[in-house]
C-alpha positions in Angstrom: 53.3 79.1 21.5 55.7 80.8 19.1 57.8 83.3 21.2 56.4 82.1 24.5 59.0 82.0 27.4 56.8 79.9 29.7 56.4 82.8 32.1 52.5 83.3 32.4 53.2 86.3 34.7 52.1 88.7 32.0 49.1 86.9 30.3 47.9 84.0 32.7 48.3 81.6 29.9 48.4 80.9 26.1 45.5 80.0 24.0 47.9 77.8 21.8 48.7 75.3 24.6 47.5 71.9 23.9 44.7 71.8 26.6 42.2 69.0 26.8 39.5 69.1 24.0 35.8 69.4 25.0 35.3 65.6 25.1 37.8 64.9 27.7 37.3 65.4 31.6 39.1 68.5 32.9 41.7 67.4 35.5 40.4 64.0 35.9 43.1 63.1 38.6 41.4 65.5 41.0 39.7 63.1 43.0 37.8 65.6 45.5 37.0 68.9 45.5 36.0 70.9 48.6 34.7 74.8 48.6 35.4 76.8 51.8 33.2 79.6 52.3 32.1 82.3 54.6 29.2 84.4 54.7 31.4 87.6 55.7 34.9 88.5 55.8 37.4 88.2 58.4 36.7 85.0 60.0 40.0 83.2 59.1 38.7 81.3 56.1 42.0 81.4 54.2 43.9 80.3 57.2 41.5 77.4 57.6 41.6 76.4 54.0 45.2 76.3 54.3 45.2 74.1 57.5 42.8 71.6 56.2 45.0 71.3 53.0 48.1 70.7 55.4 46.1 68.4 57.6 45.2 66.2 54.9 48.7 66.1 53.6 50.1 65.1 56.9 47.9 62.0 56.6 49.6 60.9 53.2 47.3 62.6 50.7 48.2 64.8 47.9 46.5 68.2 48.4 45.9 71.4 46.4 44.4 74.7 47.1 42.8 76.9 44.4 42.7 80.2 45.6 39.4 81.8 44.3 39.5 85.0 46.3 41.1 87.1 43.6 40.8 90.5 45.2 42.2 89.3 48.5 44.6 86.4 47.7 46.5 85.4 50.7 47.4 81.6 50.2 50.7 82.1 48.6 52.0 84.0 51.5 50.6 81.5 54.3 52.7 78.8 52.3 55.8 80.9 51.9 55.5 80.7 48.1 56.6 83.7 46.1 58.0 82.1 42.8 55.7 83.1 39.7 53.9 80.1 38.2 54.9 79.0 34.4 53.1 77.6 31.5 53.8 73.9 30.7 53.0 71.4 28.2 49.3 70.9 29.4 48.7 74.4 30.8 49.7 76.4 33.8 51.8 74.5 36.4 50.6 75.3 39.9 53.1 76.2 42.4 54.3 73.6 45.1 54.9 74.3 48.6 57.7 72.8 50.7 55.8 70.0 52.0 53.9 69.3 48.6 50.7 71.3 48.6 50.0 72.5 45.2 48.8 76.1 44.8 47.1 78.5 42.3 46.6 82.0 42.9 46.5 85.2 41.1 49.3 86.6 43.3 51.4 84.0 41.6 50.7 86.0 38.3 51.2 89.4 39.3 54.3 91.2 39.1 54.2 92.3 42.6 52.1 90.6 45.3 50.9 93.9 46.6 49.4 95.0 43.1 45.7 95.4 43.5 43.3 93.2 41.2 41.0 96.0 39.5 38.9 93.5 37.5 35.0 93.4 37.4 32.9 90.5 38.7 32.6 88.9 35.1 36.5 89.0 34.6 36.9 87.6 38.1 34.7 84.9 37.6 36.3 83.8 34.2 39.6 83.8 35.8 38.5 81.3 38.5 37.2 79.3 35.7 40.7 79.4 34.1 42.3 78.3 37.5 40.5 75.0 36.9 40.3 74.4 33.3 43.7 75.8 32.2 45.8 74.7 35.1 47.5 71.4 35.0 46.7 70.2 38.4 47.9 66.7 38.0 47.2 63.9 40.8 45.3 65.5 43.8 43.4 63.6 46.4 41.7 66.6 47.8 41.6 70.2 46.4 40.2 72.9 48.9 38.8 76.1 46.9 39.4 79.1 48.9 36.4 81.1 48.4 35.8 85.1 48.6 33.0 85.9 51.1 29.5 85.9 50.0 27.4 84.5 47.4 28.4 86.6 44.4 29.9 85.7 40.8 32.7 83.7 42.1 30.6 81.4 43.9 28.3 80.8 41.0 31.1 80.1 38.9 32.9 77.6 41.1 29.7 75.7 41.7 28.6 75.6 38.4 32.0 75.0 36.5 34.1 72.8 39.0 32.8 69.5 40.3 32.5 70.5 44.1 31.8 67.5 46.2 31.0 69.5 49.2 31.0 72.7 51.2 32.7 73.7 54.3 31.7 77.0 56.2 33.9 78.9 58.4 32.4 81.1 60.9 33.2 82.9 64.1 30.9 82.7 67.5 28.5 85.7 67.1 24.9 86.0 67.1 24.8 86.9 63.3 26.2 83.5 62.6 22.8 82.2 62.3 21.9 84.4 59.3 25.4 83.7 57.8 24.9 80.0 57.9 21.4 80.1 56.9 22.2 82.0 53.7 25.1 79.5 53.0 22.8 76.4 53.6 20.3 77.8 51.4 22.9 78.5 48.5 24.2 74.9 49.1 20.7 73.7 48.8 19.9 75.4 45.6 23.2 74.4 44.0 22.5 70.7 45.1 25.9 70.4 46.9 26.2 69.1 50.3 27.4 70.9 53.5 29.9 68.5 54.9 31.0 70.5 58.1 31.4 73.9 59.8 34.5 75.2 61.2 34.1 77.7 64.1 37.0 80.1 64.3 38.0 82.1 67.1 35.9 80.0 69.4 37.6 81.1 72.6 40.9 82.0 73.8 42.9 79.6 76.0 45.0 81.7 78.7 48.6 80.5 78.7 48.9 81.5 82.3 45.9 80.0 84.1 44.7 77.5 81.3 41.2 78.8 81.4 39.0 79.4 78.2 37.8 82.8 77.6 34.8 83.4 75.3 35.8 86.7 73.7 32.8 86.6 71.3 30.4 85.4 74.1 28.7 82.0 74.2 28.6 80.0 71.0 25.4 78.6 69.4 27.1 77.1 66.4 26.0 73.3 67.5 22.5 74.1 67.7 22.5 75.9 64.4 24.5 73.2 62.6 21.8 70.9 64.2 18.9 72.9 62.5 20.5 72.4 59.2 21.4 68.9 59.4 25.2 69.7 59.7 26.5 66.9 61.7 30.3 68.0 62.2 31.5 71.1 63.8 35.1 71.9 64.5 36.0 74.5 67.1 39.4 76.2 66.6 40.5 78.6 69.5 42.0 82.1 68.9 45.9 81.2 68.6 48.4 84.1 67.9 50.8 81.3 67.0 48.6 80.7 63.8 48.4 84.1 62.6 52.3 84.3 63.0 52.7 81.3 61.0 50.6 82.6 58.3 52.7 86.0 58.4 55.8 84.2 58.1 54.7 81.7 55.3 54.9 78.9 57.8 51.5 77.4 58.1 52.7 73.9 57.1 54.3 73.9 60.6 51.1 74.5 62.6 50.5 72.4 65.9 47.0 71.6 67.0 44.5 68.8 67.0 41.4 70.7 65.8 41.2 69.2 62.3 42.3 65.5 63.0 39.0 64.2 62.3 38.6 66.1 59.0 39.4 62.8 57.1 36.1 61.3 58.4 34.2 63.8 56.3 35.8 64.2 53.0 
């Protein structure tokens, strides 16, 4: 560690740090890990990941988010975190939000948050592995891994190197959801990881004037699809412009809504 100033913004870590040896369990104080996945982009997966961490934090649990979406990292912005992470005695110390959620994201290593990550798949996968093994997460009751869309290198890395306890699928109410959920369910089966629930985002829009719910994307079939795959719990989240505004302002910890109140019963 000679010459190290504790700032990991340039190198992402130091090989001379006293990490755990191979015979020790990595991050033994992280009790439960859940991967949040989607079959395609644009369904609000990162927002849902953030809200789940906040929902559990409000119930008194210690929460964390590992932002595995390397080329589209948005978790720090949702929580209003801009300070870069630094190296500590046992590895990189994650950032901590205003209300206590720990966060690790590639944007907390880049000089500018708008800098693109121009890495090939194997490099991205290796970085995700390091976000687990080289970060000192400390005591965490529930960690949510915000995954990139699809079933590529990052998904394989997460499911083979991180002790994932369950998968949560985020979808939107469209006909192609059946195909997307099918792919996710088959991947979960191959990796021997249970799907604990589905979050249908943008399930409808509640008019602030008349109170009527408008089905912008048509009728939902997610409950039938979930039943087909033996998934017992489905959360329905409406289109709410306030949620997007909170993410943009870095204030997701202030969201209001009871859509995820039952999350604790699944985890």
